[in-house]
C-alpha positions as CSV (number, residue, x, y, z in Angstrom):
1,M,-5.5,3.1,-9.3
2,A,-4.3,2.3,-5.7
3,I,-6.6,0.5,-3.4
4,F,-7.9,2.2,-0.2
5,I,-9.6,0.9,2.9
6,T,-12.9,2.5,3.8
7,D,-14.1,3.5,7.3
8,E,-16.2,0.3,7.3
9,C,-13.1,-1.6,8.2
10,I,-13.6,-3.9,11.2
11,N,-9.8,-4.0,11.9
12,C,-9.7,-7.8,11.5
13,G,-6.3,-7.6,9.9
14,A,-7.0,-10.3,7.2
15,C,-5.6,-8.0,4.5
16,E,-2.2,-7.1,6.0
17,P,-0.4,-10.4,5.5
18,E,-1.7,-10.8,2.0
19,C,-0.1,-7.6,0.6
20,P,3.1,-8.5,-1.4
21,N,4.3,-4.9,-1.0
22,N,3.7,-4.6,2.7
23,A,1.6,-1.5,1.9
24,I,-1.1,-2.2,4.6
25,Y,-0.7,-1.0,8.1
26,E,-2.8,-1.1,11.3
27,G,-4.4,2.3,12.1
28,G,-2.0,4.6,13.9
29,V,1.1,2.7,13.0
30,E,3.9,4.5,11.2
31,W,5.0,3.1,7.9
32,R,8.4,2.8,6.1
33,V,9.1,2.4,2.4
34,A,11.7,-0.3,3.4
35,D,9.1,-2.5,5.1
36,G,8.6,-5.6,2.9
37,T,10.6,-4.1,0.0
38,S,14.2,-4.2,-1.1
39,V,14.5,-0.3,-1.1
40,T,17.3,1.2,0.8
41,G,18.6,4.7,1.0
42,N,16.8,7.6,-0.6
43,Y,13.3,7.1,-2.1
44,T,11.2,9.7,-3.8
45,L,7.5,9.6,-3.0
46,E,4.9,10.4,-5.6
47,T,4.5,13.9,-4.0
48,G,8.1,14.5,-4.9
49,K,9.2,14.4,-1.3
50,D,12.5,12.5,-0.8
51,V,12.6,10.2,2.3
52,D,15.0,7.7,3.6
53,A,13.5,4.2,3.0
54,S,14.0,3.3,6.7
55,D,12.4,6.6,8.1
56,E,9.1,6.3,9.8
57,N,6.3,8.2,8.1
58,E,3.0,9.5,9.6
59,P,0.1,7.0,9.5
60,V,-2.4,7.6,6.7
61,E,-5.2,6.7,9.1
62,E,-5.5,6.5,12.8
63,D,-8.5,4.4,13.5
64,F,-8.5,1.5,11.0
65,Y,-6.1,-0.3,8.7
66,Y,-4.8,1.7,5.8
67,I,-2.9,1.2,2.5
68,V,0.1,3.4,1.7
69,P,-0.6,4.6,-1.9
70,D,3.1,5.0,-2.6
71,K,3.5,1.2,-2.0
72,C,0.3,-0.2,-3.5
73,T,0.5,-1.9,-6.9
74,E,-3.0,-3.4,-6.8
75,C,-1.0,-6.7,-6.8
76,V,-0.1,-6.1,-10.5
77,G,2.8,-8.3,-11.3
78,F,2.1,-10.6,-8.3
79,H,-1.6,-11.8,-8.6
80,E,-4.6,-11.5,-10.9
81,E,-6.5,-9.3,-8.4
82,P,-5.8,-7.2,-5.3
83,Q,-5.4,-9.7,-2.5
84,C,-6.6,-7.3,0.2
85,A,-9.9,-7.1,-1.6
86,A,-10.1,-10.8,-2.1
87,V,-9.8,-11.6,1.6
88,C,-11.7,-8.7,3.1
89,P,-14.8,-10.0,4.9
90,V,-16.6,-6.7,4.7
91,D,-15.6,-5.6,1.2
92,C,-13.9,-2.3,2.3
93,C,-10.8,-2.6,0.2
94,L,-11.8,-0.6,-2.9
95,P,-10.2,1.1,-5.9
96,D,-9.4,4.7,-5.1
97,P,-11.2,6.9,-7.6
98,D,-8.8,9.7,-6.8
99,R,-5.7,7.7,-7.8
100,E,-6.3,6.2,-11.3
101,E,-3.1,4.6,-12.4
102,T,-2.2,2.5,-15.5
103,E,-0.9,-1.0,-15.4
104,E,2.5,0.5,-16.6
105,V,2.6,2.8,-13.6
106,L,1.8,0.0,-11.2
107,L,4.4,-2.3,-12.8
108,A,7.0,0.6,-12.6
109,R,6.2,1.0,-8.9
110,K,6.6,-2.8,-8.3
111,A,10.0,-2.6,-10.0
112,A,11.1,0.3,-7.9
113,L,10.0,-1.4,-4.6
114,H,11.5,-4.8,-5.5
115,L,14.9,-4.1,-7.0
C-alpha cells in the first residue's frame, strides 16, 4: 500500500529529502511525474489518465506535506522500510488502508519510474 501523511503533520519537511521517488511535496505545491524520476514523455497514472511527465498536477493536499500515490513505492527496492515514516518526528506517515498494494506492484512502479 502507498503511504499517506495525516493531518497531524507539523510541516517540518524531514520526509521530503528521504523519498527515493521524490513522491513527497509541500502542501499546495504542484507535482510532476518527472520530478526525481527518469520518466519523460507520456505516463499513465493509476486512474488511467495519461499525462506528460513534465506537466504540473494539482496538489494532493493544500495545508501539509503529502505523498503522491502514483509515485510512492513504500521504498520497496530501495530500503527495508519507508524512509518518510522512519524520519517523521510525529509518526504521521502511515500505510494507506485504501491503497493496499503487493510488493510486485510496488516493484513494477519503481521500475516504471526509474527506467
